[in-house]
C-alpha positions in Angstrom: 0.0 0.0 0.0 1.4 3.4 -1.0 1.9 5.8 1.9 -0.1 9.0 1.9 1.7 12.2 0.8 2.9 14.5 3.5 2.5 18.3 3.4 3.7 20.9 5.8 3.5 24.6 6.8 6.6 25.9 8.5 6.4 29.5 9.8 9.0 31.4 11.8 7.7 32.8 15.1 9.4 36.2 14.7 6.2 38.1 14.2 2.4 37.8 13.6 1.1 35.8 10.6 -0.6 37.9 7.9 -2.7 37.1 4.8 0.4 35.9 2.9 0.9 33.2 5.5 -2.8 32.4 5.4 -2.4 31.7 1.7 0.6 29.5 2.2 -1.0 27.5 5.0 -4.4 27.1 3.2 -2.8 26.1 -0.1 -0.8 23.3 1.7 -3.8 22.1 3.7 -6.1 22.2 0.6 -3.6 20.2 -1.4 -3.2 17.7 1.4 -7.0 17.2 1.4 -7.1 16.9 -2.4 -4.4 14.2 -2.5 -5.6 12.4 0.6 -2.4 13.4 2.5 -1.2 14.3 5.9 -0.6 17.8 7.1 2.1 18.9 9.5 3.1 22.2 11.2 6.7 22.9 11.9 8.0 25.9 13.8 11.2 27.2 12.2 12.8 29.0 15.2 16.5 28.4 14.8 17.0 32.2 15.1 16.6 32.1 18.9 17.3 35.8 19.2 14.3 37.0 17.1 11.8 34.2 17.7 9.4 34.5 20.7 7.3 31.9 22.5 4.1 34.0 22.3 4.3 34.1 18.6 4.2 30.3 18.5 1.0 30.4 20.5 -0.5 33.0 18.2 0.5 30.9 15.1 -1.4 27.9 16.3 -4.4 30.0 17.2 -4.4 31.6 13.8 -4.2 28.2 12.0 -7.0 26.9 14.1 -9.1 29.9 13.1 -8.3 29.1 9.5 -9.9 25.7 10.0 -6.6 23.9 9.5 -6.0 20.6 11.3 -2.5 19.3 11.8 -0.8 16.3 13.4 0.9 16.5 16.7 3.6 16.9 17.9 4.6 20.1 16.3 8.3 20.0 15.6 10.4 23.0 16.8 13.7 23.5 15.0 15.3 25.0 18.2 15.1 21.5 19.7 16.8 19.8 16.8 20.3 21.3 16.9 22.1 17.9 17.4 20.5 16.6 14.2 21.7 19.6 12.2 25.2 19.2 13.7 25.3 15.6 12.5 24.2 16.6 9.0 26.9 19.3 8.9 29.5 16.8 9.9 28.4 14.5 7.1 28.9 17.3 4.6 32.2 18.2 6.2 33.4 14.6 5.7 32.9 14.9 2.0 35.0 18.1 1.8 32.3 20.5 0.6 32.3 22.8 3.6 34.9 25.3 4.7 35.1 27.8 7.7 34.5 31.4 6.9 35.5 34.1 9.4 34.5 37.1 7.3 32.0 39.6 8.8 29.0 41.0 6.9 30.8 44.3 6.5 33.8 42.6 4.9 31.6 40.6 2.6 29.6 43.6 1.5 32.9 45.5 0.8 34.2 42.6 -1.2 30.8 42.4 -3.1 31.4 45.9 -4.4 34.2 44.5 -6.4 31.8 42.9 -8.8 31.0 39.5 -7.3 27.3 40.1 -7.7 24.5 39.1 -5.3 22.5 36.0 -4.5 18.7 35.6 -5.1 18.1 37.3 -1.7 20.1 40.3 -2.7 23.1 39.5 -0.4 26.6 40.0 -1.9 28.1 36.8 -3.1 31.1 35.7 -1.0 34.3 36.0 -3.0 35.9 32.9 -1.3 38.6 34.6 0.6 38.7 32.0 3.4 38.5 29.1 1.0 42.1 29.6 0.0 43.6 30.1 3.5 46.9 28.2 4.1 46.8 25.3 6.5 48.8 27.3 9.0 46.5 30.3 8.8 43.4 28.1 9.1 44.8 26.4 12.2 45.7 29.8 13.7 42.2 31.1 13.2 40.5 28.0 14.7 42.8 28.1 17.7 42.0 31.8 18.3 38.4 31.0 19.0 37.1 33.5 16.4 33.5 32.7 15.4 33.1 31.3 11.9 30.3 30.0 9.6 30.6 27.0 7.4 30.1 27.7 3.7 29.5 25.4 0.8 32.3 25.1 -1.7 29.8 25.3 -4.6 32.2 24.2 -7.3 33.2 21.1 -5.3 29.6 20.4 -4.3 28.4 20.5 -7.9 31.2 18.1 -8.9 30.3 15.7 -6.1 26.6 15.9 -7.0 27.4 15.2 -10.6 29.2 12.0 -9.5 26.3 10.9 -7.4 23.8 11.6 -10.2 26.1 9.8 -12.7 25.9 12.7 -15.1 22.2 13.3 -14.9 21.2 17.0 -14.5 20.2 18.4 -11.2 16.5 19.1 -11.4 13.3 19.2 -9.3 9.7 18.4 -9.8 7.3 21.4 -9.8 3.5 21.1 -9.5 1.4 23.8 -11.0 -1.8 25.1 -9.4 -3.8 22.1 -10.8 -1.2 19.6 -9.4 0.3 18.8 -12.8 4.1 18.0 -12.5 6.9 19.2 -14.7 10.7 18.8 -14.3 12.7 22.0 -14.1 16.4 22.7 -13.8 17.9 23.4 -10.4 20.3 26.3 -10.2 22.2 26.2 -6.9 25.2 28.1 -8.3 23.1 31.3 -8.1 23.8 31.2 -4.3 27.6 31.0 -4.7 29.3 29.6 -1.6 26.2 29.7 0.6 26.3 29.6 4.4 25.2 26.1 5.6 26.1 26.6 9.3 25.7 30.0 10.8 28.1 31.6 13.3 25.5 31.8 16.1 23.5 28.5 15.6 24.5 25.1 14.1 22.5 25.4 10.9 21.2 27.8 8.3 17.7 27.8 7.0 18.8 25.8 4.0 20.4 23.0 6.0 17.6 22.8 8.6 14.7 22.7 6.1 16.1 19.9 4.0 17.0 17.8 7.1 13.6 18.3 8.7 11.6 17.6 5.5 13.5 14.3 5.2 13.1 13.4 8.9 9.4 14.2 8.8 8.8 12.3 5.5 7.5 15.5 3.7 6.8 14.5 0.2 5.2 17.8 -1.0 6.7 21.2 -0.2 4.3 24.0 -0.8 5.6 27.6 -0.3 5.7 31.0 -1.9 7.4 32.0 -5.2 9.9 34.0 -3.2 11.5 30.7 -2.1 11.6 29.3 -5.7 15.4 30.1 -6.1 16.2 28.3 -2.8 14.9 25.0 -4.2 17.9 24.6 -6.4 20.2 24.8 -3.4 17.9 22.5 -1.4 18.0 19.9 -4.1 21.8 20.0 -4.1 21.9 19.5 -0.4 19.5 16.6 -0.7 21.8 14.9 -3.2 24.9 15.5 -1.1 23.2 14.2 2.1 21.5 11.3 0.4 18.0 12.5 1.3 14.7 11.8 -0.5 13.5 14.2 -3.2 10.1 15.9 -2.5 8.0 17.6 -5.1 7.4 21.3 -4.9 4.6 23.8 -5.5 5.5 27.5 -5.3 2.3 29.5 -5.0 1.7 33.1 -5.9 2.6 35.9 -3.4 0.1 38.2 -1.7 1.0 41.8 -2.3 -0.3 45.2 -1.3 -1.7 47.9 -3.7 1.9 48.9 -4.6 2.9 45.3 -5.6 5.1 44.9 -2.4 5.0 41.4 -0.9 3.4 41.3 2.5 6.0 40.9 5.3 6.1 40.6 9.1 9.0 43.1 9.1 6.7 45.7 7.6 4.1 45.1 10.2 1.4 44.3 7.7 -2.1 43.7 9.0 -2.0 40.5 11.1 -4.5 37.6 11.0 -5.2 38.3 14.7 -6.1 41.9 13.8 -8.4 40.8 11.0 -10.1 38.3 13.3 -10.7 41.1 15.9 -12.2 43.1 13.1 -14.8 40.4 12.4 -13.2 38.7 9.4 -14.3 35.1 8.9 -12.5 32.1 7.3 -14.9 32.4 4.3 -13.9 36.1 3.8 -10.2 35.2 4.0 -10.6 32.5 1.4 -12.6 34.7 -0.9 -10.1 37.6 -0.5 -7.3 35.2 -1.4 -9.2 33.8 -4.3 -9.0 30.2 -2.9 -12.5 29.4 -4.2 -10.9 29.3 -7.7 -7.5 27.4 -7.4 -4.8 26.1 -5.2 -2.8 29.3 -5.5 
């Protein structure tokens, strides 16, 4: 008997959910119902400085108001650090990670030299610490200076090519009707991406692929703003020997100026809409979810 597909909604508790989050949660829950699947909620709180417990409570209240049902227990990334450390060690053992001591200021200054930016608009790292001598690398480690672990993209792509035996790195994308198509993955757009941060033992990219695999997530539904990240995630899945989920990147919710809604901009929260008398039906109609899966 084939196992049911597994979907998830994975917010960060660093602010209140807004209508953009409602779209993402409802798209995932709706697709889970359509395909007879399971639905999980995961709290992505590796950024322990910005995430707050009260926001977790509010997230679960908002999801319940949206009529969404999920399986317990709810996984919290802040409780999974040993798992991410082991995954990073696995990558280190293949030689695709290297320590980076550069500060954001140093990287930004180097980026002005023409290295370009990644899909998030962050200056690409020029690889200064990748060419440190063994003596200098040992001196820096012994000094106790904080460092991140970056992916040696060129080496990682070579290794992935060996694993895939020359097949191209791709992923499966579902359209709004659930029809699949194979599309190229482009992890090189991220350059030597950070895989382990200086302050916590994972980056978003490492944590999300590890958790999706551990939770058996077969269908990843998320916004188009994360479409570029999927190429990097597929690369990490290949390097770590993890299963390949399929993806659906739904449209984004924007304001009247075309700006994507964001917690950082304090866009109107679901809690506020609820206090104003909004109903689930009004949310679904406003989001156009009576017509498609987003």
